[in-house]
MIFIPA-466198 format. One record per residue (C-alpha): residue in one letter; residue number from 1; x, y, z. Coordinates in steps of 0.001 Angstrom, whole numbers, plus 500000, padded with zeros to 6 digits. Layout:
! MIFIPA-466198
(pt A,NUM,(X,Y,Z)) ...
END
This chain:
! MIFIPA-466198
(pt M,1,(909543,182223,053549)) (pt C,2,(911277,181680,056920)) (pt Y,3,(913367,178929,055321)) (pt I,4,(914356,181180,052424)) (pt R,5,(915358,183977,054796)) (pt G,6,(917388,181464,056803)) (pt M,7,(919228,180276,053704)) (pt W,8,(920039,183847,052739)) (pt K,9,(921489,184403,056218)) (pt I,10,(923716,181359,055745)) (pt A,11,(924919,182703,052403)) (pt I,12,(925563,186201,053794)) (pt A,13,(927412,184762,056807)) (pt A,14,(929645,182675,054542)) (pt I,15,(930415,185661,052316)) (pt L,16,(931177,187887,055311)) (pt A,17,(933494,185330,056856)) (pt S,18,(935361,184723,053612)) (pt T,19,(935849,188425,052947)) (pt L,20,(937064,189247,056464)) (pt L,21,(940452,187636,055884)) (pt S,22,(943134,189416,057796)) (pt S,23,(946310,190292,055975)) (pt V,24,(948157,188843,058950)) (pt A,25,(947156,185336,057848)) (pt A,26,(948971,185619,054541)) (pt A,27,(952400,185178,056109)) (pt E,28,(953642,181718,056975)) (pt S,29,(953735,182722,060668)) (pt P,30,(952687,186279,061522)) (pt W,31,(953880,185747,065105)) (pt A,32,(957476,184948,064166)) (pt E,33,(958316,188653,064455)) (pt T,34,(956955,188935,067994)) (pt A,35,(960018,189684,070099)) (pt R,36,(958870,188253,073415)) (pt D,37,(956531,185375,074211)) (pt E,38,(954900,187406,076976)) (pt D,39,(953776,189971,074375)) (pt L,40,(951329,187401,073031)) (pt E,41,(947834,187008,074452)) (pt V,42,(945421,184189,073651)) (pt K,43,(941658,184436,074070)) (pt L,44,(938786,182016,073617)) (pt V,45,(935759,183702,072076)) (pt T,46,(932346,182027,072162)) (pt F,47,(929521,183061,069851)) (pt G,48,(925966,182213,070836)) (pt P,49,(923442,180424,068605)) (pt G,50,(922005,182121,065520)) (pt D,51,(918882,181892,063378)) (pt A,52,(920146,179608,060598)) (pt V,53,(920186,175830,061042)) (pt H,54,(923980,175541,061035)) (pt Q,55,(924137,178269,063712)) (pt Y,56,(921843,176539,066228)) (pt F,57,(924770,175093,068222)) (pt G,58,(926845,178275,068443)) (pt H,59,(930444,178787,067373)) (pt N,60,(933841,179628,068836)) (pt A,61,(937343,180721,067873)) (pt L,62,(940738,181590,069295)) (pt I,63,(942234,185061,069158)) (pt V,64,(945974,185680,069167)) (pt E,65,(947104,189246,069900)) (pt D,66,(950547,190842,069872)) (pt T,67,(950166,193594,072466)) (pt Q,68,(953360,195369,071470)) (pt R,69,(952833,195407,067712)) (pt G,70,(949098,196120,068032)) (pt M,71,(947996,193282,065756)) (pt A,72,(945526,190446,066264)) (pt A,73,(943880,187631,064341)) (pt M,74,(940903,185407,065027)) (pt Y,75,(941278,181726,064114)) (pt N,76,(938238,179542,063604)) (pt F,77,(937640,176094,062126)) (pt G,78,(934077,176617,060940)) (pt M,79,(934356,177464,057245)) (pt F,80,(932607,175355,054596)) (pt N,81,(931495,175698,051008)) (pt F,82,(927950,176981,050780)) (pt G,83,(926918,175483,047446)) (pt P,84,(924496,172990,045876)) (pt D,85,(926652,170049,046957)) (pt M,86,(926871,171128,050622)) (pt L,87,(923795,169276,051897)) (pt P,88,(924466,166052,049933)) (pt K,89,(928048,165976,051207)) (pt Y,90,(926905,166570,054776)) (pt L,91,(924297,163810,054583)) (pt Q,92,(926931,161435,053170)) (pt G,93,(929427,162296,055919)) (pt Q,94,(931835,163803,053382)) (pt L,95,(931547,167523,054113)) (pt E,96,(934887,169308,054342)) (pt F,97,(935499,172220,056719)) (pt W,98,(938583,174370,056967)) (pt A,99,(940363,176819,059266)) (pt I,100,(940670,180516,058545)) (pt A,101,(942125,183675,060106)) (pt T,102,(939968,186816,060139)) (pt G,103,(940156,190352,061450)) (pt V,104,(938870,190550,065035)) (pt R,105,(936839,193771,065036)) (pt R,106,(935157,193131,061704)) (pt T,107,(934262,189591,062737)) (pt Y,108,(932742,190908,065959)) (pt A,109,(930712,193392,063925)) (pt A,110,(929415,190598,061683)) (pt Y,111,(928223,188551,064662)) (pt R,112,(926541,191556,066232)) (pt T,113,(924672,192056,062968)) (pt M,114,(923415,188465,063214)) (pt N,115,(922293,189068,066835)) (pt R,116,(924655,186453,068260)) (pt S,117,(926183,186804,071712)) (pt I,118,(929945,187333,072011)) (pt R,119,(931791,186208,075158)) (pt V,120,(935567,186312,075684)) (pt R,121,(937916,184347,077959)) (pt E,122,(941549,185470,078315)) (pt L,123,(943662,182356,078897)) (pt D,124,(946367,182462,081572)) (pt L,125,(948859,180221,079808)) (pt R,126,(952614,180333,080249)) (pt P,127,(954295,182617,077658)) (pt E,128,(955972,179748,075794)) (pt K,129,(952612,177953,075583)) (pt R,130,(951017,181062,074112)) (pt R,131,(953764,181104,071503)) (pt W,132,(953188,177404,070780)) (pt L,133,(949448,177965,070381)) (pt A,134,(949935,180997,068126)) (pt E,135,(952337,179101,065869)) (pt R,136,(950043,176060,065809)) (pt L,137,(947055,178166,064773)) (pt S,138,(949135,179826,062075)) (pt W,139,(950054,176357,060778)) (pt H,140,(946392,175296,060685)) (pt V,141,(945323,178102,058336)) (pt Q,142,(947959,177355,055697)) (pt P,143,(946336,176042,052465)) (pt E,144,(947930,172612,052748)) (pt N,145,(946865,172145,056389)) (pt R,146,(943547,173910,056784)) (pt A,147,(941002,171309,055546)) (pt Y,148,(939493,168471,057600)) (pt R,149,(936580,166024,057310)) (pt Y,150,(933762,167404,059419)) (pt H,151,(931987,165322,062061)) (pt H,152,(929355,167100,064126)) (pt Y,153,(930298,165377,067405)) (pt R,154,(933914,164270,067111)) (pt D,155,(935633,166701,064758)) (pt N,156,(934104,170141,064427)) (pt C,157,(934976,173792,064968)) (pt S,158,(934696,173477,068760)) (pt T,159,(936569,170180,069197)) (pt K,160,(939480,171635,067197)) (pt V,161,(939662,174594,069583)) (pt R,162,(939251,172252,072576)) (pt D,163,(942171,170069,071515)) (pt L,164,(944454,173047,070930)) (pt I,165,(943699,174497,074383)) (pt D,166,(944227,171053,075893)) (pt G,167,(947599,170801,074169)) (pt A,168,(948657,174271,075302)) (pt S,169,(947639,173508,078897)) (pt G,170,(949652,170302,078952)) (pt G,171,(946588,168078,078870)) (pt L,172,(944933,169681,081887)) (pt L,173,(941599,170093,080122)) (pt G,174,(941284,166370,079418)) (pt A,175,(942704,165324,082790)) (pt Q,176,(940342,167499,084826)) (pt H,177,(937213,166805,082794)) (pt S,178,(937161,163041,082314)) (pt K,179,(934128,162601,084569)) (pt P,180,(930852,161313,083078)) (pt A,181,(928930,163971,081191)) (pt R,182,(925580,165146,082517)) (pt L,183,(923885,164492,079147)) (pt T,184,(924392,162260,076133)) (pt Y,185,(924983,163489,072592)) (pt R,186,(921252,163078,071963)) (pt G,187,(920373,165045,075092)) (pt H,188,(922486,168001,073990)) (pt T,189,(921238,167809,070400)) (pt W,190,(917674,167682,071731)) (pt R,191,(917942,170845,073844)) (pt Y,192,(919697,172898,071164)) (pt T,193,(917122,172087,068462)) (pt E,194,(913813,171805,070320)) (pt H,195,(912850,175366,069335)) (pt D,196,(912654,174108,065721)) (pt P,197,(910213,171142,065758)) (pt I,198,(911030,169949,062234)) (pt I,199,(914833,169915,062558)) (pt H,200,(914488,168563,066081)) (pt M,201,(912337,165625,065014)) (pt L,202,(914535,164812,062012)) (pt L,203,(917720,164673,064085)) (pt V,204,(916056,162591,066802)) (pt F,205,(914709,160221,064155)) (pt W,206,(917781,159853,061950)) (pt M,207,(920437,159127,064600)) (pt N,208,(921126,155680,066054)) (pt D,209,(921916,154333,069526)) (pt S,210,(925459,155748,069479)) (pt M,211,(923749,158929,070656)) (pt E,212,(922901,157184,073952)) (pt R,213,(926396,155945,074773)) (pt P,214,(927965,157452,077909)) (pt I,215,(930367,160286,077205)) (pt Q,216,(932783,162347,079285)) (pt E,217,(932627,166053,080037)) (pt M,218,(935443,166538,077532)) (pt H,219,(933217,165147,074771)) (pt E,220,(930494,167664,075592)) (pt A,221,(932862,170329,074308)) (pt F,222,(931670,169647,070761)) (pt L,223,(929390,172499,071842)) (pt P,224,(931080,175917,072195)) (pt D,225,(929066,176778,075322)) (pt E,226,(930178,173546,076994)) (pt L,227,(933822,174162,076083)) (pt E,228,(933548,177603,077666)) (pt K,229,(932271,175973,080897)) (pt L,230,(935160,173483,080908)) (pt V,231,(937724,176231,080397)) (pt D,232,(936134,178273,083209)) (pt A,233,(936419,175275,085575)) (pt T,234,(940024,174309,084685)) (pt L,235,(942816,175022,087162)) (pt I,236,(946555,175288,086525)) (pt E,237,(948869,174094,089309)) (pt E,238,(952394,175503,089482)) (pt G,239,(954744,175570,092442)) (pt G,240,(952124,174012,094681)) (pt R,241,(949617,176776,093951)) (pt K,242,(946531,176651,091786)) (pt R,243,(945143,179352,089564)) (pt P,244,(942272,179446,087059)) (pt L,245,(943049,178867,083400)) (pt V,246,(940853,181890,082661)) (pt K,247,(942515,185149,083654)) (pt R,248,(939613,187418,082717)) (pt A,249,(936108,186841,081371)) (pt Y,250,(933749,189378,079849)) (pt T,251,(930806,189707,077484)) (pt L,252,(931107,191999,074482)) (pt F,253,(927553,191561,073206)) (pt E,254,(924449,189909,074656)) (pt A,255,(921970,188786,072014)) (pt R,256,(918266,189326,072486)) (pt R,257,(917031,185797,072062)) (pt A,258,(915693,182994,074245)) (pt P,259,(918452,181057,076029)) (pt V,260,(919119,177411,075240)) (pt A,261,(917434,175123,077785)) (pt E,262,(919820,173486,080252)) (pt N,263,(917998,170167,079902)) (pt P,264,(915886,168638,077125)) (pt S,265,(912186,169098,077682)) (pt P,266,(909623,166289,077119)) (pt R,267,(907807,166550,073794)) (pt W,268,(906041,163190,073642)) (pt P,269,(902524,164408,074642)) (pt S,270,(902194,166691,071602)) (pt T,271,(903921,164133,069364)) (pt L,272,(901582,161382,070582)) (pt G,273,(898655,163697,069886)) (pt L,274,(899831,164159,066305)) (pt G,275,(900279,160399,065857)) (pt L,276,(896778,159723,067204)) (pt L,277,(895398,162397,064897)) (pt L,278,(897054,160830,061827)) (pt G,279,(895805,157358,062694)) (pt G,280,(892376,158568,063821)) (pt V,281,(891741,160580,060655)) (pt A,282,(892691,157517,058576)) (pt L,283,(890082,155475,060447)) (pt L,284,(887459,158222,060047)) (pt L,285,(888070,158528,056297)) (pt A,286,(887916,154737,055892)) (pt W,287,(884583,154682,057761)) (pt L,288,(883209,157461,055528)) (pt Q,289,(884342,155611,052421)) (pt R,290,(882818,152343,053623)) (pt R,291,(879548,154142,054306)) (pt H,292,(879260,156311,051176)) (pt R,293,(881449,154415,048660)) (pt D,294,(881882,157466,046451)) (pt R,295,(884850,158961,044602)) (pt F,296,(885070,161941,046952)) (pt S,297,(885599,159904,050130)) (pt A,298,(888086,157651,048274)) (pt A,299,(890001,160745,047123)) (pt L,300,(890166,162068,050684)) (pt F,301,(891514,158718,051864)) (pt G,302,(894167,158863,049118)) (pt L,303,(895024,162457,050030)) (pt H,304,(895599,161424,053642)) (pt H,305,(898084,158790,052419)) (pt V,306,(899864,161496,050418)) (pt L,307,(900153,163527,053634)) (pt L,308,(901629,160522,055453)) (pt G,309,(904080,159954,052598)) (pt I,310,(905301,163554,052749)) (pt L,311,(905276,164082,056514)) (pt C,312,(906741,160717,057545)) (pt G,313,(907704,158913,054360)) (pt V,314,(910298,161403,053142)) (pt P,315,(912306,161223,056420)) (pt G,316,(911900,157432,056293)) (pt L,317,(913246,157332,052744)) (pt V,318,(916244,159457,053744)) (pt A,319,(916840,157223,056792)) (pt G,320,(916986,154231,054454)) (pt L,321,(919388,155997,052087)) (pt F,322,(921652,156851,055031)) (pt L,323,(922583,153160,055168)) (pt L,324,(924504,153736,051916)) (pt T,325,(926514,156689,053253)) (pt E,326,(929536,157177,055513)) (pt W,327,(927421,158900,058172)) (pt K,328,(927743,156030,060655)) (pt V,329,(925714,157776,063335)) (pt T,330,(922656,156902,061223)) (pt H,331,(923412,153203,060639)) (pt W,332,(921500,150392,062416)) (pt N,333,(918773,152834,063333)) (pt E,334,(915910,151264,065297)) (pt N,335,(913558,153972,064010)) (pt L,336,(913534,152171,060655)) (pt F,337,(911065,149757,062268)) (pt L,338,(908691,152713,062597)) (pt C,339,(909263,154579,059366)) (pt N,340,(911287,153657,056269)) (pt P,341,(911100,153764,052450)) (pt V,342,(907934,151628,052615)) (pt T,343,(906240,154580,054339)) (pt F,344,(907245,156797,051434)) (pt L,345,(905197,154585,049089)) (pt S,346,(902117,156242,050605)) (pt F,347,(902963,159328,048550)) (pt P,348,(902895,157937,044972)) (pt L,349,(900318,155247,045760)) (pt G,350,(898130,157789,047526)) (pt L,351,(898149,159954,044410)) (pt M,352,(897086,156950,042361)) (pt L,353,(894327,156184,044871)) (pt I,354,(892953,159697,044460)) (pt F,355,(892326,158822,040806)) (pt G,356,(890635,155541,041674)) (pt S,357,(893416,152956,041279)) (pt R,358,(892398,149646,042876)) (pt W,359,(895932,148346,042399)) (pt A,360,(897221,151224,044526)) (pt R,361,(894640,150452,047226)) (pt R,362,(895854,146853,047490)) (pt W,363,(899490,147843,047809)) (pt L,364,(898703,150616,050291)) (pt A,365,(896942,148056,052466)) (pt R,366,(899950,145724,052334)) (pt A,367,(902315,148560,053215)) (pt A,368,(900075,149638,056109)) (pt Y,369,(899903,146113,057527)) (pt L,370,(903680,145718,057196)) (pt M,371,(904466,149009,058979)) (pt A,372,(901961,148326,061771)) (pt A,373,(903465,144873,062354)) (pt S,374,(906988,146319,062247)) (pt S,375,(906108,149039,064782)) (pt L,376,(904530,146523,067162)) (pt L,377,(907558,144252,066748)) (pt L,378,(909858,147090,067823)) (pt L,379,(907701,147606,070907)) (pt V,380,(908398,143967,071847)) (pt L,381,(912098,144166,070919)) (pt K,382,(912572,147105,073299)) (pt L,383,(912375,144529,076100)) (pt L,384,(915778,143207,074966)) (pt P,385,(918948,144897,076324)) (pt N,386,(920541,145334,072891)) (pt F,387,(917673,147531,071742)) (pt D,388,(918714,150525,073820)) (pt Q,389,(918117,153373,071384)) (pt Q,390,(915931,156234,072595)) (pt V,391,(913001,155849,070177)) (pt W,392,(910063,156895,072335)) (pt L,393,(909493,160229,070626)) (pt P,394,(909352,158786,067055)) (pt M,395,(907335,155866,068427)) (pt A,396,(904794,158264,069952)) (pt L,397,(904206,159594,066441)) (pt M,398,(904497,156518,064238)) (pt L,399,(903018,153669,066309)) (pt P,400,(899483,155140,066530)) (pt A,401,(899736,156412,062946)) (pt N,402,(900816,153035,061529)) (pt V,403,(898259,151073,063561)) (pt G,404,(895555,153569,062598)) (pt F,405,(896268,153223,058865)) (pt A,406,(896363,149417,059152)) (pt L,407,(892989,149356,060942)) (pt A,408,(891587,151730,058332)) (pt H,409,(892518,149359,055516)) (pt R,410,(891174,146426,057499)) (pt L,411,(887871,148306,057785)) (pt L,412,(887738,148561,053990)) (pt E,413,(888368,144862,053390)) (pt P,414,(885344,143256,051686)) (pt T,415,(883246,141162,054029)) (pt K,416,(882405,137580,053171)) (pt G,417,(878690,136911,052908)) 
END
């Protein structure tokens, strides 16, 4: 039910955003009629995280306002088609986003309704730079220019805004924030998703060692909150004097929700406990079957394989299919040693085992031995420098589970008399 409510929120948010189009965006450049550059104001607005999966990382936009004509528009790069092909396109790395201009007050009202914080930064740019930014934003929302291929880390709604502010500031944002970032892409992804154990585990499992590569502060601005911090810390130097890029900062709405953790928290103890439970129950059920040798204990053993196939095998199957997509952040994933399409075989073969198939039992044993050997091999390979992916959380789950299932099948092997 929570998932269904979340999907409805996504649909409602998409409808609201698409219907809040400002009439100002219809013209080729609504700011062409602004008499003076100094009459234009530019603001960065940051929206906090929301309840739906695609809202976990927050959002941002740029506002252009003509103070003399009393008109304003909010430009954001976060629109996408919410339809049946959305998830497949995202998983294949082919999802298209586009830019849009919306009415400011009505957009604010929509975000308040979704209980998402709203923070504003007025940018102290030179008048001609404000004009340049306004015209550039107007260009981006034209039908022939608005679409782009979405990438969660390198080309998203926040990086688009980041690059425009950097351009308007004469490259100051990039120049002043080229120092090493405090966290990696995985670290940031971890802390923004850890409140949702399922999504958190899937993202940790599916993404490869590119998530561990060192990044700069500028790259952290794929997150709206991090871009806001960079903008707050940027200084403009003119005539030998420095001034902040942000002229005024204020909060319009503070959401009532738990804040995002500043650092990722360790989750391996609970994950290891779950892995030990999966492997331990497999051993217990194998012992019961060896002792009683009845259909009921065999069915329970098969049912436990079905659980493994659903809980771990489905993500493993998807991880294998990712190799056929353009989503390169999932390629050459070390976690495939721990869980892959072979793990998914536990689902159909487990169902067959419930109904007494000896053929299924033989193939389940082979799959269990293979996955246990593969998991132990990865443990050895982690001693090599090239195997630098952060896999300890998936390993905490899958290593004891895979070894437990392998030992369970070994327990059921017929003894030679």
